[in-house]
Residue frames as qw, qx, qy, qz and C-alpha x, y, z in Angstrom:
[[0.099, -0.619, -0.214, -0.749, -48.75, 96.97, -162.44],
 [0.667, -0.694, -0.228, -0.149, -49.68, 96.18, -158.91],
 [0.791, -0.199, -0.145, 0.560, -46.01, 95.87, -158.04],
 [0.326, 0.365, 0.037, 0.871, -45.20, 99.37, -159.21],
 [0.378, -0.714, -0.208, -0.551, -48.04, 100.78, -157.20],
 [0.793, -0.551, -0.210, 0.154, -46.84, 99.16, -154.03],
 [0.673, 0.004, -0.080, 0.735, -43.29, 100.45, -154.41],
 [0.064, 0.523, 0.093, 0.845, -44.53, 104.00, -154.97],
 [0.568, -0.709, -0.232, -0.347, -46.73, 103.84, -151.95],
 [0.813, -0.380, -0.208, 0.388, -43.76, 102.57, -149.79],
 [0.453, 0.217, -0.028, 0.864, -41.64, 105.51, -150.90],
 [0.229, -0.634, -0.151, -0.723, -44.43, 107.98, -150.04],
 [0.738, -0.600, -0.263, -0.158, -44.85, 106.34, -146.64],
 [0.444, -0.824, 0.352, 0.009, -41.36, 107.03, -145.45],
 [0.912, -0.031, 0.292, 0.286, -39.39, 104.34, -147.16],
 [0.542, 0.748, 0.018, 0.382, -37.88, 107.00, -149.39],
 [0.218, -0.896, 0.325, -0.208, -36.19, 108.73, -146.54],
 [0.790, -0.409, 0.448, 0.087, -34.48, 105.44, -145.49],
 [0.823, 0.377, 0.253, 0.342, -33.30, 104.81, -149.03],
 [0.246, 0.899, -0.142, 0.332, -31.82, 108.29, -149.18],
 [0.482, -0.775, 0.400, -0.087, -29.81, 107.79, -146.04],
 [0.880, -0.102, 0.410, 0.216, -28.38, 104.59, -147.30],
 [0.664, 0.621, 0.127, 0.396, -27.25, 106.17, -150.62],
 [0.021, -0.943, 0.200, -0.266, -25.74, 109.12, -148.79],
 [0.679, -0.600, 0.422, 0.036, -23.70, 106.87, -146.57],
 [0.858, 0.154, 0.346, 0.347, -22.24, 105.02, -149.51],
 [0.483, 0.742, 0.065, 0.459, -21.09, 108.30, -151.19],
 [0.329, -0.924, 0.166, -0.099, -19.52, 109.86, -147.99],
 [0.469, 0.601, -0.597, 0.250, -15.70, 109.72, -147.69],
 [0.853, -0.338, -0.383, 0.109, -14.30, 107.09, -145.24],
 [0.115, 0.707, -0.350, 0.603, -12.81, 109.69, -142.93],
 [0.579, -0.562, 0.340, -0.483, -13.87, 107.99, -139.69],
 [0.975, 0.030, -0.221, -0.011, -12.49, 104.52, -140.40],
 [0.619, -0.685, 0.327, 0.202, -9.45, 103.45, -138.18],
 [0.318, 0.738, -0.571, -0.166, -6.00, 103.28, -139.71],
 [0.851, 0.141, -0.506, -0.008, -4.28, 99.99, -140.26],
 [0.322, 0.308, -0.679, 0.583, -2.02, 100.45, -137.36],
 [0.447, -0.204, 0.416, -0.765, -4.90, 101.28, -135.06],
 [0.872, 0.013, -0.204, -0.444, -6.63, 98.30, -136.41],
 [0.671, 0.225, -0.658, 0.257, -3.75, 96.17, -135.54],
 [0.001, 0.271, -0.620, 0.736, -3.69, 97.56, -132.00],
 [0.677, -0.132, 0.153, -0.708, -7.36, 96.98, -131.60],
 [0.890, 0.090, -0.407, -0.184, -7.09, 93.42, -132.79],
 [0.484, 0.270, -0.687, 0.470, -4.03, 92.88, -130.50],
 [0.193, -0.251, 0.500, -0.806, -5.78, 94.40, -127.56],
 [0.732, -0.058, 0.145, -0.663, -8.99, 92.62, -128.01],
 [0.792, 0.186, -0.550, -0.189, -7.73, 89.25, -129.16],
 [0.803, -0.500, 0.280, -0.165, -7.22, 86.31, -126.66],
 [0.141, 0.626, -0.760, -0.104, -3.71, 84.89, -126.83],
 [0.926, 0.046, -0.320, -0.195, -3.55, 81.19, -127.66],
 [0.701, -0.601, 0.382, 0.022, -1.82, 78.85, -125.22],
 [0.438, 0.676, -0.588, -0.076, 1.65, 77.98, -126.57],
 [0.977, -0.200, 0.073, -0.009, 3.11, 74.50, -126.26],
 [0.114, -0.804, 0.572, 0.117, 6.77, 74.09, -125.56],
 [0.957, 0.245, -0.150, -0.046, 8.31, 71.45, -127.76],
 [0.658, -0.616, 0.363, 0.236, 11.42, 69.88, -126.31],
 [0.252, 0.724, -0.568, -0.298, 14.57, 69.89, -128.39],
 [0.971, 0.157, -0.124, -0.129, 15.23, 66.67, -130.16],
 [0.845, 0.028, -0.201, 0.494, 18.99, 66.88, -129.33],
 [0.324, -0.914, 0.041, 0.241, 21.20, 69.17, -127.27],
 [0.617, 0.706, -0.238, 0.253, 24.03, 70.69, -129.40],
 [0.807, -0.267, -0.142, 0.508, 27.58, 69.97, -128.03],
 [0.048, -0.979, 0.023, 0.196, 29.04, 73.35, -127.09],
 [0.485, -0.534, 0.514, 0.465, 32.50, 72.10, -128.05],
 [0.421, 0.156, 0.728, 0.517, 31.39, 71.40, -131.64],
 [0.264, 0.835, 0.458, -0.155, 29.00, 74.36, -132.23],
 [0.426, -0.026, 0.334, 0.840, 30.15, 76.49, -135.15],
 [0.228, 0.754, 0.272, -0.553, 28.86, 79.92, -136.23],
 [0.622, 0.480, 0.454, 0.419, 28.41, 80.37, -139.91],
 [0.254, -0.115, 0.099, 0.955, 29.86, 83.60, -141.48],
 [0.332, 0.544, 0.348, -0.688, 27.41, 86.33, -142.04],
 [0.571, 0.515, -0.209, -0.605, 25.42, 85.74, -145.10],
 [0.329, 0.326, -0.862, -0.205, 26.68, 82.19, -145.53],
 [0.814, -0.242, -0.377, -0.369, 24.94, 78.93, -144.89],
 [0.612, -0.582, 0.472, -0.251, 25.35, 77.06, -141.60],
 [0.260, 0.407, -0.871, -0.092, 27.82, 74.22, -141.79],
 [0.829, -0.201, -0.431, -0.295, 26.42, 70.81, -141.40],
 [0.512, -0.618, 0.488, -0.343, 26.82, 69.38, -137.86],
 [0.434, 0.299, -0.850, -0.002, 29.02, 66.38, -137.44],
 [0.805, -0.415, -0.208, -0.369, 26.99, 63.74, -135.65],
 [0.417, -0.603, 0.625, -0.268, 28.36, 62.28, -132.36],
 [0.366, 0.244, -0.892, -0.104, 29.80, 58.81, -132.62],
 [0.810, -0.315, -0.095, -0.486, 27.36, 56.17, -131.48],
 [0.470, -0.494, 0.709, -0.179, 28.41, 53.54, -128.85],
 [0.465, 0.275, -0.807, -0.240, 29.51, 50.23, -130.10],
 [0.837, -0.311, 0.030, -0.449, 27.29, 47.50, -128.72],
 [0.423, -0.445, 0.786, -0.074, 28.78, 44.60, -126.75],
 [0.400, 0.186, -0.788, -0.430, 29.04, 41.46, -128.84],
 [0.818, -0.177, 0.084, -0.541, 26.20, 39.03, -128.28],
 [0.184, -0.350, 0.917, -0.056, 27.26, 35.68, -126.78],
 [0.762, 0.099, -0.361, -0.528, 25.74, 32.83, -128.67],
 [0.487, -0.283, 0.786, -0.254, 25.16, 29.62, -126.70],
 [0.513, 0.194, -0.711, -0.440, 25.08, 26.60, -128.91],
 [0.805, -0.245, 0.284, -0.460, 22.68, 24.07, -127.40],
 [0.248, -0.327, 0.907, 0.091, 24.01, 20.56, -126.93],
 [0.516, 0.060, -0.638, -0.569, 22.64, 18.16, -129.38],
 [0.711, -0.157, 0.453, -0.514, 19.90, 16.03, -127.93],
 [0.075, -0.170, 0.954, 0.235, 20.59, 12.36, -128.72],
 [0.601, -0.040, -0.400, -0.691, 17.73, 10.88, -130.62],
 [0.725, -0.247, 0.474, -0.435, 15.63, 8.46, -128.65],
 [0.043, -0.278, 0.940, 0.191, 16.56, 4.93, -129.04],
 [0.684, 0.005, -0.392, -0.615, 14.03, 2.94, -130.88],
 [0.406, -0.219, 0.814, -0.353, 12.56, 0.15, -128.90],
 [0.363, -0.020, -0.835, -0.413, 11.17, -3.07, -130.14],
 [0.616, -0.274, 0.233, -0.701, 7.77, -3.54, -128.54],
 [0.913, -0.007, -0.364, -0.183, 8.09, -7.28, -129.06],
 [0.659, 0.100, -0.558, 0.494, 11.19, -7.43, -126.72],
 [0.509, -0.793, -0.299, 0.151, 11.14, -6.57, -122.99],
 [0.105, 0.894, -0.285, 0.330, 13.19, -3.53, -121.88],
 [0.732, 0.103, -0.544, 0.398, 16.43, -4.79, -120.44],
 [0.544, -0.828, -0.048, -0.129, 16.78, -4.27, -116.64],
 [0.327, 0.664, -0.582, 0.337, 20.31, -3.35, -115.50],
 [0.747, -0.175, -0.609, 0.201, 21.69, -5.76, -112.96],
 [0.479, -0.870, -0.106, -0.060, 21.74, -4.65, -109.32],
 [0.188, 0.801, -0.501, 0.269, 25.02, -3.19, -108.08],
 [0.897, -0.155, -0.373, 0.180, 27.34, -5.63, -106.59],
 [0.452, -0.872, 0.186, 0.007, 29.26, -4.95, -103.45],
 [0.277, 0.725, -0.627, 0.069, 33.03, -5.03, -103.45],
 [0.845, -0.064, -0.527, 0.065, 34.41, -8.46, -102.71],
 [0.632, -0.772, 0.064, -0.028, 35.37, -8.82, -99.09],
 [0.143, 0.768, -0.608, 0.141, 39.00, -8.36, -98.23],
 [0.796, 0.046, -0.598, 0.084, 40.75, -11.60, -97.65],
 [0.663, -0.730, 0.087, -0.138, 41.08, -12.37, -93.97],
 [0.242, 0.682, -0.670, 0.165, 44.75, -12.42, -93.08],
 [0.795, -0.081, -0.600, 0.044, 45.82, -15.83, -91.87],
 [0.590, -0.749, 0.166, -0.254, 46.01, -16.24, -88.14],
 [0.564, 0.439, -0.634, 0.296, 49.49, -17.08, -87.17],
 [0.790, -0.566, -0.233, -0.046, 49.48, -19.08, -84.00],
 [0.137, -0.831, 0.485, -0.234, 51.99, -17.94, -81.40],
 [0.529, 0.267, -0.782, 0.194, 54.63, -20.37, -80.44],
 [0.736, -0.513, -0.435, -0.079, 53.61, -22.33, -77.34],
 [0.258, -0.796, 0.403, -0.369, 54.79, -21.23, -73.93],
 [0.724, 0.204, -0.637, 0.169, 57.45, -23.67, -72.85],
 [0.069, -0.385, 0.601, -0.697, 57.36, -22.58, -69.24],
 [0.390, -0.374, -0.841, 0.026, 55.63, -24.98, -66.82],
 [0.286, -0.760, -0.526, 0.251, 52.90, -23.07, -64.86],
 [0.406, 0.263, 0.087, 0.871, 54.03, -19.78, -66.57],
 [0.233, -0.574, -0.159, -0.769, 51.08, -17.82, -65.22],
 [0.044, 0.156, -0.769, 0.618, 51.24, -19.42, -61.76],
 [0.647, -0.150, -0.091, -0.742, 47.80, -20.85, -61.98],
 [0.754, 0.023, -0.641, -0.141, 48.55, -24.52, -61.29],
 [0.790, -0.567, -0.234, 0.021, 48.81, -24.30, -57.48],
 [0.118, 0.767, -0.466, 0.426, 51.65, -23.64, -55.01],
 [0.825, -0.262, -0.442, 0.236, 53.53, -25.22, -52.09],
 [0.392, -0.904, 0.163, -0.056, 55.23, -23.95, -48.88],
 [0.573, 0.573, -0.510, 0.288, 59.01, -23.92, -49.20],
 [0.334, 0.203, -0.769, 0.506, 60.44, -26.10, -46.50],
 [0.355, -0.555, -0.749, 0.068, 57.02, -26.03, -44.85],
 [0.159, -0.263, -0.260, 0.915, 57.28, -22.34, -44.01],
 [0.232, 0.704, 0.660, -0.123, 53.88, -20.75, -44.24],
 [0.064, 0.845, -0.023, -0.530, 55.27, -17.35, -45.28],
 [0.054, -0.458, 0.685, 0.564, 56.97, -18.91, -48.29],
 [0.745, 0.424, 0.483, -0.179, 54.27, -19.93, -50.88],
 [0.133, -0.460, 0.642, 0.599, 55.94, -20.91, -54.09],
 [0.735, 0.370, -0.126, -0.554, 54.20, -21.66, -57.40],
 [0.899, -0.012, 0.435, 0.045, 54.25, -25.36, -58.37],
 [0.834, 0.359, 0.194, 0.372, 57.25, -26.35, -60.61],
 [0.241, 0.819, -0.205, 0.479, 59.19, -23.22, -59.59],
 [0.720, -0.336, -0.372, 0.479, 61.75, -22.67, -56.84],
 [0.100, -0.966, -0.017, -0.238, 62.52, -19.62, -54.77],
 [0.746, -0.057, -0.240, 0.619, 66.13, -18.68, -53.74],
 [0.128, -0.962, -0.053, -0.233, 67.18, -15.67, -51.71],
 [0.525, 0.310, -0.444, 0.657, 70.18, -14.07, -49.95],
 [0.565, -0.796, -0.205, -0.073, 70.43, -13.29, -46.26],
 [0.728, -0.357, -0.045, 0.583, 73.19, -11.32, -44.49],
 [0.259, -0.528, 0.141, 0.796, 75.57, -8.61, -45.56],
 [0.537, 0.777, 0.327, -0.037, 74.56, -6.45, -48.38],
 [0.644, -0.059, 0.257, 0.718, 77.48, -5.67, -50.69],
 [0.197, 0.643, 0.371, 0.641, 75.62, -2.77, -52.21],
 [0.234, -0.747, 0.097, -0.614, 75.17, -0.95, -48.93],
 [0.498, 0.087, -0.757, 0.415, 77.14, -1.99, -45.72],
 [0.355, -0.340, 0.317, -0.811, 74.72, -0.23, -43.39],
 [0.059, 0.016, 0.969, -0.240, 73.41, -2.92, -41.08],
 [0.476, 0.366, 0.405, -0.690, 69.91, -1.60, -41.55],
 [0.624, 0.517, -0.277, -0.515, 70.11, -2.55, -45.15],
 [0.205, -0.274, 0.936, 0.077, 71.32, -6.14, -44.66],
 [0.514, 0.010, -0.646, -0.564, 69.48, -8.69, -46.78],
 [0.475, -0.068, 0.693, -0.537, 66.63, -10.61, -45.13],
 [0.171, 0.214, 0.938, 0.211, 64.47, -13.51, -46.18],
 [0.337, -0.046, -0.214, -0.916, 61.51, -12.24, -48.17],
 [0.515, 0.237, 0.700, -0.434, 57.87, -13.40, -47.86],
 [0.161, 0.085, -0.729, -0.660, 56.00, -14.95, -50.77],
 [0.519, 0.327, 0.586, -0.529, 52.26, -15.29, -51.49],
 [0.005, 0.180, 0.779, 0.601, 50.33, -16.81, -54.43],
 [0.244, 0.348, 0.436, -0.793, 47.21, -14.65, -54.38],
 [0.157, 0.465, 0.787, 0.373, 43.94, -15.15, -56.14],
 [0.084, -0.494, -0.246, -0.830, 41.43, -12.39, -56.87],
 [0.583, -0.657, -0.453, -0.152, 39.56, -13.19, -53.70],
 [0.662, -0.473, -0.209, 0.543, 42.58, -11.98, -51.69],
 [0.302, -0.026, 0.131, 0.944, 42.90, -8.66, -53.48],
 [0.253, 0.581, 0.307, -0.710, 40.63, -5.56, -53.64],
 [0.644, 0.590, 0.482, 0.060, 38.68, -5.38, -56.91],
 [0.280, 0.948, -0.099, -0.119, 40.48, -2.22, -58.03],
 [0.280, -0.656, 0.671, 0.205, 43.86, -4.07, -57.74],
 [0.834, 0.193, 0.517, 0.010, 42.88, -6.99, -60.07],
 [0.676, 0.713, 0.070, 0.172, 43.94, -5.29, -63.31],
 [0.082, -0.904, 0.414, -0.073, 46.97, -3.79, -61.58],
 [0.349, -0.553, 0.753, -0.076, 48.52, -7.10, -60.51],
 [0.661, 0.105, 0.743, -0.003, 46.77, -9.96, -62.43],
 [0.241, 0.574, -0.409, -0.667, 47.51, -10.11, -66.14],
 [0.541, 0.166, -0.740, -0.364, 46.63, -13.68, -67.06],
 [0.504, -0.194, -0.837, 0.091, 44.36, -16.11, -65.32],
 [0.528, -0.733, -0.321, -0.283, 43.14, -15.72, -61.75],
 [0.737, -0.612, -0.080, 0.276, 46.31, -15.54, -59.65],
 [0.335, 0.830, -0.283, 0.344, 49.45, -13.54, -59.16],
 [0.784, -0.199, -0.346, 0.475, 52.65, -13.97, -57.06],
 [0.090, -0.931, 0.125, -0.330, 53.70, -11.33, -54.58],
 [0.795, -0.104, -0.307, 0.512, 57.24, -11.45, -53.08],
 [0.051, -0.846, 0.016, -0.530, 57.97, -8.72, -50.52],
 [0.582, -0.298, -0.522, 0.548, 59.37, -7.55, -47.17],
 [0.165, -0.943, -0.174, -0.230, 58.45, -4.55, -45.01],
 [0.254, -0.904, 0.336, -0.068, 61.40, -2.49, -43.91],
 [0.761, -0.307, 0.520, 0.236, 63.88, -4.99, -45.28],
 [0.305, 0.636, -0.538, -0.462, 66.26, -5.14, -48.20],
 [0.858, 0.073, 0.489, -0.134, 65.80, -8.30, -50.33],
 [0.255, 0.540, -0.676, -0.432, 67.56, -10.18, -53.12],
 [0.715, 0.059, 0.659, -0.227, 65.79, -13.32, -54.59],
 [0.182, 0.272, -0.743, -0.583, 65.48, -15.53, -57.61],
 [0.759, 0.205, 0.433, -0.441, 62.44, -17.29, -59.03],
 [0.103, 0.467, -0.783, -0.399, 63.57, -20.21, -61.30],
 [0.886, 0.138, 0.351, -0.269, 62.36, -23.23, -63.19],
 [0.269, -0.380, 0.785, 0.409, 64.04, -25.81, -65.46],
 [0.756, 0.496, 0.119, -0.410, 62.92, -26.70, -68.99],
 [0.661, -0.067, 0.625, 0.409, 64.29, -29.33, -71.41],
 [0.368, 0.806, -0.055, -0.461, 65.17, -27.44, -74.59],
 [0.832, 0.307, 0.321, 0.333, 66.34, -28.55, -78.08],
 [0.419, -0.187, 0.212, 0.863, 69.02, -26.58, -79.90],
 [0.152, 0.717, 0.506, 0.455, 67.67, -23.23, -81.18],
 [0.090, 0.240, -0.165, 0.952, 66.96, -19.62, -80.32],
 [0.307, -0.589, -0.739, 0.115, 64.60, -18.71, -77.49],
 [0.037, -0.517, 0.073, -0.852, 63.00, -15.66, -75.97],
 [0.351, -0.423, -0.728, 0.409, 62.18, -15.33, -72.30],
 [0.140, -0.524, -0.167, -0.823, 59.55, -12.72, -71.32],
 [0.329, -0.400, -0.730, 0.446, 58.53, -11.65, -67.81],
 [0.167, -0.707, -0.236, -0.645, 56.04, -9.08, -66.33],
 [0.459, -0.287, -0.584, 0.605, 56.67, -7.39, -62.98],
 [0.169, -0.852, -0.223, -0.442, 55.09, -4.59, -60.94],
 [0.456, 0.117, -0.500, 0.727, 57.57, -2.95, -58.51],
 [0.425, -0.785, -0.365, -0.263, 55.48, -1.96, -55.43],
 [0.566, -0.013, -0.349, 0.747, 58.28, 0.01, -53.78],
 [0.230, -0.859, -0.296, -0.347, 56.75, 2.41, -51.28],
 [0.401, 0.219, -0.419, 0.784, 58.60, 4.91, -49.14],
 [0.086, 0.182, 0.492, -0.847, 55.51, 6.58, -47.56],
 [0.062, 0.588, 0.789, 0.168, 51.78, 7.27, -47.85],
 [0.047, -0.391, -0.107, -0.913, 49.85, 10.48, -48.43],
 [0.291, -0.015, 0.556, -0.778, 47.28, 11.65, -45.85],
 [0.744, 0.175, -0.045, -0.643, 44.59, 10.20, -48.20],
 [0.831, -0.121, 0.539, -0.070, 46.28, 6.83, -48.25],
 [0.712, 0.680, -0.161, -0.061, 48.00, 7.21, -51.63],
 [0.896, -0.169, 0.110, 0.396, 51.33, 5.50, -52.28],
 [0.078, 0.926, -0.333, -0.162, 54.60, 7.49, -52.53],
 [0.950, 0.254, -0.083, 0.160, 56.99, 5.51, -54.72],
 [0.691, -0.459, 0.138, 0.541, 60.74, 5.20, -53.97],
 [0.250, 0.923, -0.090, -0.277, 62.47, 8.20, -55.48],
 [0.193, -0.618, 0.694, 0.316, 65.84, 6.49, -56.16],
 [0.807, 0.351, -0.303, -0.365, 65.74, 4.37, -59.39],
 [0.365, 0.375, -0.836, 0.165, 68.35, 2.01, -57.82],
 [0.531, -0.249, 0.537, -0.607, 65.77, 1.07, -55.21],
 [0.838, 0.142, 0.478, -0.222, 64.67, -1.86, -57.47],
 [0.168, 0.563, -0.681, -0.437, 66.46, -3.87, -60.15],
 [0.899, 0.207, 0.276, -0.269, 65.56, -6.80, -62.44],
 [0.019, 0.562, -0.761, -0.323, 67.81, -9.37, -64.20],
 [0.913, 0.211, -0.059, -0.344, 66.69, -12.14, -66.65],
 [0.354, -0.508, 0.784, 0.054, 68.49, -15.49, -66.41],
 [0.911, 0.317, -0.007, -0.265, 68.79, -18.35, -68.95],
 [0.944, 0.197, -0.119, 0.237, 71.24, -21.29, -69.00],
 [0.681, -0.401, -0.049, 0.611, 73.73, -19.51, -66.61],
 [0.329, 0.215, 0.213, 0.895, 73.73, -16.31, -68.77],
 [0.034, -0.785, -0.476, 0.396, 72.20, -12.89, -68.30],
 [0.404, 0.616, 0.233, 0.635, 72.01, -9.53, -70.06],
 [0.237, 0.200, -0.323, 0.894, 72.59, -7.44, -66.90],
 [0.051, -0.500, -0.672, 0.544, 70.53, -5.56, -64.37],
 [0.010, 0.481, 0.445, 0.755, 67.64, -3.34, -65.53],
 [0.029, 0.171, 0.467, -0.867, 65.89, -0.51, -63.81],
 [0.012, -0.559, -0.783, -0.272, 62.08, -0.82, -63.97],
 [0.193, -0.433, -0.037, -0.880, 59.53, 1.93, -63.49],
 [0.049, -0.134, -0.841, 0.522, 57.96, 1.80, -60.06],
 [0.359, 0.356, 0.454, -0.733, 54.18, 1.69, -59.58],
 [0.684, 0.461, -0.131, -0.550, 53.35, 0.13, -62.94],
 [0.938, 0.151, 0.307, 0.053, 53.53, -3.07, -65.05],
 [0.038, 0.738, -0.581, -0.341, 56.96, -3.65, -66.69],
 [0.955, 0.245, 0.156, -0.054, 57.67, -6.15, -69.49],
 [0.134, -0.724, 0.630, 0.249, 61.20, -7.44, -70.07],
 [0.963, 0.254, 0.042, -0.084, 62.50, -9.92, -72.64],
 [0.273, -0.677, 0.648, 0.218, 65.79, -11.75, -73.16],
 [0.874, 0.412, -0.180, -0.185, 66.88, -13.84, -76.23],
 [0.370, -0.580, 0.721, 0.079, 69.40, -16.62, -75.98],
 [0.787, 0.352, -0.425, -0.276, 70.51, -19.68, -78.02],
 [0.666, -0.407, 0.623, -0.051, 71.63, -23.19, -77.20],
 [0.394, 0.523, -0.656, -0.376, 73.57, -25.58, -79.41],
 [0.305, 0.042, -0.951, 0.014, 72.87, -28.85, -77.67],
 [0.647, -0.476, -0.386, -0.454, 69.65, -30.28, -76.19],
 [0.427, -0.029, -0.722, 0.544, 69.69, -30.19, -72.37],
 [0.301, -0.783, -0.531, 0.125, 67.77, -28.98, -69.30],
 [0.291, 0.399, -0.050, 0.868, 68.01, -25.25, -69.12],
 [0.261, -0.593, -0.569, 0.507, 67.32, -23.11, -66.03],
 [0.079, 0.503, 0.272, 0.817, 65.42, -19.87, -66.75],
 [0.342, -0.746, -0.537, 0.193, 63.87, -17.17, -64.55],
 [0.115, 0.822, -0.012, 0.558, 64.63, -13.80, -63.04],
 [0.529, -0.246, -0.474, 0.660, 66.68, -12.34, -60.25],
 [0.134, -0.819, -0.244, -0.502, 65.21, -9.33, -58.40],
 [0.517, -0.233, -0.464, 0.681, 66.61, -7.08, -55.67],
 [0.136, -0.905, -0.176, -0.363, 65.62, -4.15, -53.60],
 [0.632, 0.219, -0.450, 0.591, 68.87, -2.96, -52.04],
 [0.020, -0.286, 0.400, -0.871, 67.36, -0.67, -49.37],
 [0.135, -0.348, -0.877, 0.303, 65.03, -1.39, -46.48],
 [0.230, -0.205, -0.165, -0.937, 62.15, 0.79, -47.65],
 [0.510, -0.062, 0.510, -0.690, 58.76, 0.56, -45.80],
 [0.856, 0.248, 0.386, -0.238, 57.38, -1.79, -48.48],
 [0.010, 0.525, -0.731, -0.435, 59.81, -3.64, -50.70],
 [0.682, 0.231, 0.633, -0.283, 57.25, -5.49, -52.79],
 [0.139, 0.330, -0.703, -0.615, 57.11, -7.15, -56.22],
 [0.760, 0.290, 0.396, -0.427, 54.14, -8.56, -58.18],
 [0.031, -0.351, 0.820, 0.452, 54.90, -11.25, -60.81],
 [0.678, 0.361, 0.558, -0.313, 52.56, -12.84, -63.45],
 [0.726, 0.662, 0.146, -0.117, 52.31, -14.03, -67.01],
 [0.233, -0.657, 0.624, 0.352, 55.84, -15.26, -67.78],
 [0.866, 0.464, 0.086, -0.164, 56.65, -16.92, -71.12],
 [0.317, -0.497, 0.691, 0.419, 59.42, -18.78, -72.88],
 [0.784, 0.548, 0.217, -0.197, 59.00, -19.34, -76.71],
 [0.645, -0.080, 0.500, 0.572, 61.18, -20.59, -79.47],
 [0.310, 0.852, 0.007, -0.421, 61.90, -17.94, -82.14],
 [0.218, 0.648, -0.618, -0.388, 63.35, -18.07, -85.64],
 [0.857, 0.248, -0.398, -0.212, 64.29, -21.34, -87.39]]
C-alpha cells in the first residue's frame, strides 16, 4: 500500500514526463541511425591501426622450379632441393694400451744395466822402419877438414869429390868448374827462420856452394851390404840465386838446367834429375846386389852455370833394406 502511494506521487512530481519520453523514443522509427557502410567508415576512421610484424619467409622459392597451377586447379607440390651429402667422418681407432705388468711386491724392481761403451778399436801394430844403414846419415856425428883446408868441412865417415877445369856442358871460360866450399852448420850458425828450411833431422845441415862459380861434386860413403834390395833416399834444397829483390828476397835461377841431382849406388845410377829450386826435394833410388861386399852410395850434384849463388843444402839421408 505504501509502495503504490509512492509511485503515484513520483509520477505526479514529474517522473511521468520522463517516463513518457522514454516510451516515445522506443516507438520512433530508426531514421537517424548510420548505415552499415557509414558505420564501417566511422570505425575505420576512428580505429587505431595495429602494428604489423613481418614474418620472414621460411624458404626462398627457386625461380627455375616455380610452376603456376592452371586456373581453378590445385598448385602442384614443390620438389624439394637436394640436400648436400656430408663428408664421411674419419674414425681414429685408439692404439690399445698394454695392460700394466703386475709386479711382485716381494721382489725388487729390476734395474737395467748401464749402457756400455763400444769396445775400443784395436790399435794397429807399429811396424818399425828398417834401420838406416848409412853412417852419420843426418851429418850429426861431427866433421873434418878435407886435406886440412878450412873451406872444406866434410861430415865424418863421408868424402867429398869435385871437378875443376873445363866444363863440357858449357865451354864458356866463365862457366869453368871450380872447387866448391863446404860447411857443416849447426842451428847457431843459421838465422832462426832458416832452421826449418835447411835442417830436417837433428841439429846440423851441410851446405856445399860457390858464389859466381859453376860446380860439380859428389858426396859419398861406403857401406858393407849383404845380398838383397835396398833403397837410397836423399833430401836436398837447391839454393840457386840469380839476383835479389830490393827488399832482399831471393830470385831463383830461371833455367831448370841450372841445377841437377843424380843418385849413385854400387857404380850404378838412374840418371840426372831436375829438382825444384828454393824448396826441399826428396829423391829415392832402388838397387839390388847379389853378393855381399862394400858398396859406395851417395849423390852427384852439379850447377853448370856460374850464378851469383850456386848453393845446396843437404840433410837427412837414408839407406834401408826393402823387401825380402
